[in-house]
C-alpha positions in Angstrom: -8.0 11.9 30.9 -7.3 9.0 28.6 -4.1 6.8 29.4 -3.0 3.3 28.7 -0.3 1.3 29.9 1.6 -0.2 27.1 2.3 -3.9 27.4 5.9 -5.9 25.7 4.5 -8.3 23.5 7.5 -9.9 22.7 7.7 -13.0 20.7 3.7 -13.6 21.1 3.3 -15.7 18.2 6.1 -17.7 18.0 4.4 -20.5 18.9 1.5 -20.1 16.3 2.3 -22.2 13.1 1.3 -21.3 9.3 -1.3 -21.0 7.8 -1.4 -23.3 4.7 -4.7 -22.1 2.5 -3.9 -19.7 0.4 -7.2 -19.2 -1.4 -8.2 -15.6 -1.3 -12.0 -14.3 -1.5 -12.9 -12.2 -4.5 -14.6 -9.0 -3.4 -16.3 -7.3 -6.0 -16.8 -3.7 -5.2 -19.5 -2.5 -7.3 -21.7 -5.3 -5.6 -24.1 -5.5 -2.9 -21.4 -3.8 -0.4 -23.6 -0.7 0.3 -26.3 -3.1 1.5 -24.6 -4.4 4.0 -25.8 -3.2 7.5 -23.9 -1.5 9.7 -23.5 -1.4 13.1 -23.1 1.9 15.4 -19.4 1.4 16.6 -18.6 3.1 19.7 -15.7 5.6 19.9 -13.6 8.3 21.9 -12.7 10.9 20.8 -9.8 13.0 21.3 -10.2 17.3 20.5 -8.4 20.5 21.7 -11.0 22.5 23.7 -9.1 25.4 23.4 -10.3 28.2 21.0 -6.9 29.1 19.9 -6.3 25.7 17.9 -9.4 24.1 16.5 -8.7 21.6 14.4 -8.0 22.0 11.1 -7.1 18.8 9.6 -9.2 15.6 8.5 -9.8 13.7 11.4 -7.7 10.7 12.0 -9.6 7.8 12.5 -7.9 4.8 14.8 -9.3 1.4 14.1 -7.8 -1.7 16.1 -6.8 -5.4 15.8 -7.9 -8.7 16.7 -9.0 -9.0 20.2 -8.0 -5.3 20.3 -9.9 -2.1 21.5 -10.2 1.4 21.4 -8.6 1.5 24.7 -4.9 0.2 23.2 -4.9 3.2 21.8 -5.4 5.4 24.3 -2.4 7.2 25.1 -1.3 7.5 21.0 -4.8 9.2 20.4 -4.2 11.7 22.4 -0.3 12.1 21.3 -1.5 12.2 18.2 -4.4 14.9 19.0 -1.6 17.0 20.6 1.1 16.8 18.1 0.0 16.7 14.1 0.6 19.9 12.5 -2.0 21.1 11.7 -3.8 19.6 14.2 -6.0 16.8 13.7 -9.1 16.0 15.8 -8.9 11.6 16.9 -11.3 9.4 16.3 -10.6 5.7 18.3 -12.9 3.5 17.8 -14.1 -0.4 18.6 -15.0 -2.6 15.6 -17.8 -4.5 15.8 -17.8 -7.6 18.0 -15.0 -6.0 19.9 -14.9 -3.8 23.3 -17.9 -1.4 22.8 -19.0 -2.0 19.9 -22.2 -4.0 19.2 -22.1 -7.5 18.5 -22.9 -9.1 15.1 -23.0 -12.3 13.5 -21.2 -11.0 10.5 -17.9 -10.1 10.5 -16.1 -9.1 7.5 -13.7 -6.6 6.1 -17.2 -5.3 3.8 -19.0 -5.2 7.0 -15.9 -3.5 8.4 -15.6 -0.9 5.6 -19.7 -0.4 5.9 -19.3 0.1 9.4 -17.0 3.3 9.5 -18.5 4.8 6.0 -21.5 4.9 8.6 -19.8 6.0 11.6 -18.7 9.2 9.3 -21.9 9.9 8.2 -23.1 10.0 11.6 -20.0 12.2 12.4 -20.8 14.5 9.7 -17.0 13.7 8.4 -16.2 14.4 4.5 -12.4 12.9 4.7 -10.9 11.4 7.4 -6.8 10.0 7.3 -7.3 6.3 8.5 -5.1 4.5 10.4 -5.4 0.3 11.8 -3.0 -2.0 12.5 -3.4 -5.8 12.0 -7.6 -6.7 11.3 -7.9 -2.7 11.5 -5.2 -2.4 8.8 -7.3 -4.7 6.4 -10.5 -2.9 6.9 -9.1 0.8 6.5 -7.7 -0.4 3.6 -10.6 -1.9 1.9 -12.6 1.1 3.0 -9.5 3.4 0.9 -10.2 1.5 -2.0 -14.2 1.6 -1.7 -14.5 5.2 -0.8 -11.3 6.8 -2.0 -12.9 10.2 -2.1 -13.2 10.1 2.1 -9.9 9.0 2.3 -7.1 11.7 3.5 -4.4 9.4 3.4 -3.6 5.6 5.0 -1.5 4.6 7.4 -1.5 0.5 8.0 0.2 -1.2 10.8 2.0 -4.9 10.4 -0.1 -6.2 8.0 0.4 -6.9 4.2 -3.3 -7.0 1.5 -1.4 -9.5 -0.1 -0.7 -12.8 1.4 -1.2 -14.3 4.9 1.3 -14.4 8.2 3.0 -17.7 8.9 1.0 -17.2 12.5 -2.5 -17.2 11.6 -3.2 -20.9 11.6 -3.8 -21.6 15.0 -5.7 -18.0 15.9 -8.7 -19.8 16.3 -7.0 -22.2 19.0 -6.9 -18.7 21.2 -11.1 -18.3 20.9 -11.5 -21.9 22.3 -9.0 -21.7 25.1 -10.8 -18.8 25.5 -14.5 -20.4 25.7 -12.9 -23.2 28.0 -12.5 -20.8 30.7 -14.7 -21.2 33.6 -15.4 -18.1 34.4 -15.8 -16.5 38.0 -18.4 -14.5 39.7 -18.7 -12.5 42.6 -14.9 -11.9 43.2 -12.8 -8.5 42.6 -11.7 -7.7 39.1 -7.5 -8.5 40.1 -9.1 -11.8 41.3 -11.2 -12.8 37.9 -8.2 -12.2 35.9 -5.6 -14.6 38.2 -8.5 -16.8 38.6 -8.6 -16.6 34.1 -5.4 -16.4 34.0 -4.5 -19.4 35.8 -6.9 -21.3 33.7 -5.4 -20.1 30.4 -2.0 -20.9 31.0 -2.7 -24.7 30.4 -3.0 -23.3 26.7 -1.2 -21.3 26.3 2.6 -21.0 27.8 3.3 -16.7 27.0 2.5 -14.4 29.7 2.1 -11.1 27.1 -0.6 -13.0 25.4 -2.4 -13.9 28.8 -2.7 -10.4 29.5 -3.4 -9.3 26.3 -6.7 -11.4 25.8 -7.6 -10.9 29.8 -8.2 -7.2 28.2 -11.2 -8.5 27.2 -12.5 -9.6 30.8 -16.0 -7.6 31.9 -17.6 -7.2 35.1 -21.5 -7.9 34.6 -24.3 -6.2 36.6 -24.9 -9.6 38.6 -21.3 -9.7 39.7 -20.5 -12.4 37.2 -17.9 -12.0 34.2 -17.9 -12.4 30.9 -15.5 -11.8 27.0 -16.7 -8.3 25.9 -15.7 -10.1 22.6 -17.9 -12.4 20.4 -16.3 -15.5 20.5 -18.7 -17.4 18.5 -19.0 -14.5 15.7 -15.5 -14.4 15.2 -14.3 -17.7 15.1 -17.2 -18.2 13.0 -15.7 -15.8 10.6 -12.1 -16.1 11.0 -11.5 -17.6 7.1 -12.9 -13.7 6.4 -10.6 -12.4 9.0 -7.5 -14.4 8.0 -7.5 -13.5 4.2 -7.6 -9.8 2.7 -10.5 -9.5 -0.2 -9.2 -10.2 -3.9 -9.9 -6.9 -5.0 -10.4 -6.4 -8.8 -9.6 -3.3 -11.1 -9.8 -1.1 -8.1 -7.1 1.4 -6.2 -6.1 3.8 -3.9 -4.0 7.1 -4.7 -3.6 8.9 -2.2 -0.4 8.4 0.0 -0.2 5.3 2.2 1.8 4.2 4.4 2.6 0.5 5.8 4.5 0.4 8.9 5.6 -3.0 10.1 7.3 -4.9 12.3 11.3 -5.9 12.0 10.6 -9.3 14.0 7.7 -10.0 12.6 6.0 -11.8 9.4 2.7 -10.5 8.9 4.3 -8.3 6.7 7.2 -10.6 4.9 10.4 -9.4 4.6 11.1 -9.9 1.0 9.3 -6.1 1.0 12.1 -4.4 2.4 13.0 -4.9 -0.9 10.0 -3.9 -2.3 11.2 -1.2 -5.2 14.1 -3.1 -6.3 12.4 -6.9 -5.9 9.3 -5.1 -8.1 11.9 -3.9 -10.8 14.1 -7.9 -10.5 10.1 -9.5 -11.0 9.0 -7.3 -13.9 12.5 -8.8 -16.0 11.9 -12.3 -14.6 11.7 -14.0 -18.1 10.5 -17.3 -17.8 9.6 -19.4 -20.8 5.9 -20.5 -21.3 6.7 -24.0 -22.4 7.6 -25.1 -19.2 5.4 -26.8 -16.3 4.1 -25.1 -13.4 6.7 -26.8 -11.1 9.9 -26.2 -13.5 8.8 -22.6 -13.6 9.1 -22.1 -10.0 12.1 -24.1 -10.0 13.7 -21.9 -12.6 12.2 -19.0 -10.7 14.3 -19.3 -7.5 16.9 -20.5 -8.9 16.9 -16.7 -10.4 15.6 -14.7 -7.1 18.4 -16.3 -4.6 21.0 -14.9 -6.4 18.7 -11.4 -5.3 17.2 -11.7 -2.3 20.1 -14.4 -0.4 17.1 -15.7 1.9 15.7 -19.3 0.4 12.3 -18.7 2.9 11.9 -15.5 1.0 12.2 -17.4 -2.4 10.3 -20.4 -1.7 7.2 -17.2 -0.4 7.6 -15.9 -3.5 8.0 -19.2 -6.0 4.4 -20.6 -4.4 3.1 -16.9 -5.8 4.0 -17.8 -9.1 0.8 -19.3 -11.1 -0.1 -20.3 -14.2 -2.6 -17.7 -16.5 -3.3 -17.7 -19.9 -1.3 -14.7 -20.3 2.0 -16.6 -19.2 3.7 -17.1 -15.7 4.0 -14.4 -13.4 4.3 -13.2 -9.3 1.2 -11.6 -7.8 3.7 -9.5 -5.6 3.5 -6.8 -6.9 -0.1 -6.0 -6.8 0.5 -4.3 -3.5 1.7 -1.3 -5.7 -1.3 -1.8 -7.8 -3.6 -1.7 -4.8 -1.6 1.5 -3.8 0.8 2.7 -6.5 1.8 5.7 -3.6 3.0 3.3 -1.0 5.6 3.3 1.3 6.8 0.7 3.8 8.8 1.2 6.8 10.3 -1.2 9.5 10.9 -0.9 12.9 14.1 -2.9 13.7 13.5 -4.8 17.1 9.2 -4.3 17.5 6.8 -7.7 16.4 3.1 -7.5 15.5 2.2 -5.4 18.5 4.9 -2.9 16.9 3.0 0.0 18.5 2.7 -1.2 22.0 6.4 -2.4 21.9 8.2 0.5 20.3 5.7 3.5 20.7 8.5 6.4 20.0 9.9 4.9 17.2 6.1 4.2 16.1 4.5 7.9 16.8 7.8 9.6 15.1 7.2 7.6 11.8 3.6 8.3 11.6 3.4 11.5 13.0 6.3 12.8 10.0 4.0 10.9 7.8 0.7 12.8 9.0 2.3 15.6 9.1 3.5 16.0 5.5 2.2 18.1 3.7 
């Protein structure tokens, strides 16, 4: 029996300031991605044991976000296994450097995709549906772009392949806070959590955030405690985690669902009007003779009448770049990568939308998974 307690993570990241760099990493899918050394991921499976209800559809593979683990998805995984129609086997995985999966000094989205490919080979899975939250969402997006023939459909939880959330810049400080903790020994788990929570309080006031991080506290065989996530490797590779690789001339044409929290900024609110916005941007005529700063000013003046949101306008005009073929926003790139992408928002939910609004998240994602 798998179960988990949903913990509300409201307002967890409010105090984390905006990341300043928008540089993306170019990842060429035709290079040495296939030579990356995968790790054997730890996973939990949820499958019907009754002969009258065998799994008929492609299995569903779920990957958690940064600081998370497969145990965060226990309850939801069980519901998916029971309510997918036709029924799907569910495979919840621990990403490398998380949960029970092996630690590695390397942690890029290329490595995470290679790990998933290795797992499918290990399990003999020819095709699967994929769901990922945050870091896991970017991992499954890259997997779909690299191996589209292995992907039945894709669900991405509160993360975008285009730009970074303004709430990422201080994420390394969470690693530093965890590293600074004087981990106890020879006490009960309850006592250890209380001791660690008290120490983390001076670094972060949000109780829910501390509780989430403390789920990574584990006991060792000699009575001491340690963090099960690989903090040094994640800190070293944080730039790889914070940015989705810029991929060229690839796309995944299958069905894709982006589910975002209405109170979250990991998928920018401007995307709520994405179809209309894309049409508007295509018609946006900016004279070639203008400087970049002048072009951005003209674009802002035109966009403010359409969007009514100064912050969203600022977000878009900063993406306006000067190129040899003219000036244009890279915002439509999401549809270039995923031409059949859909986007929906869960009002009242933040970044951890599957924990904060599990019923709404389940309904939206089950409807998508059960679509013929």
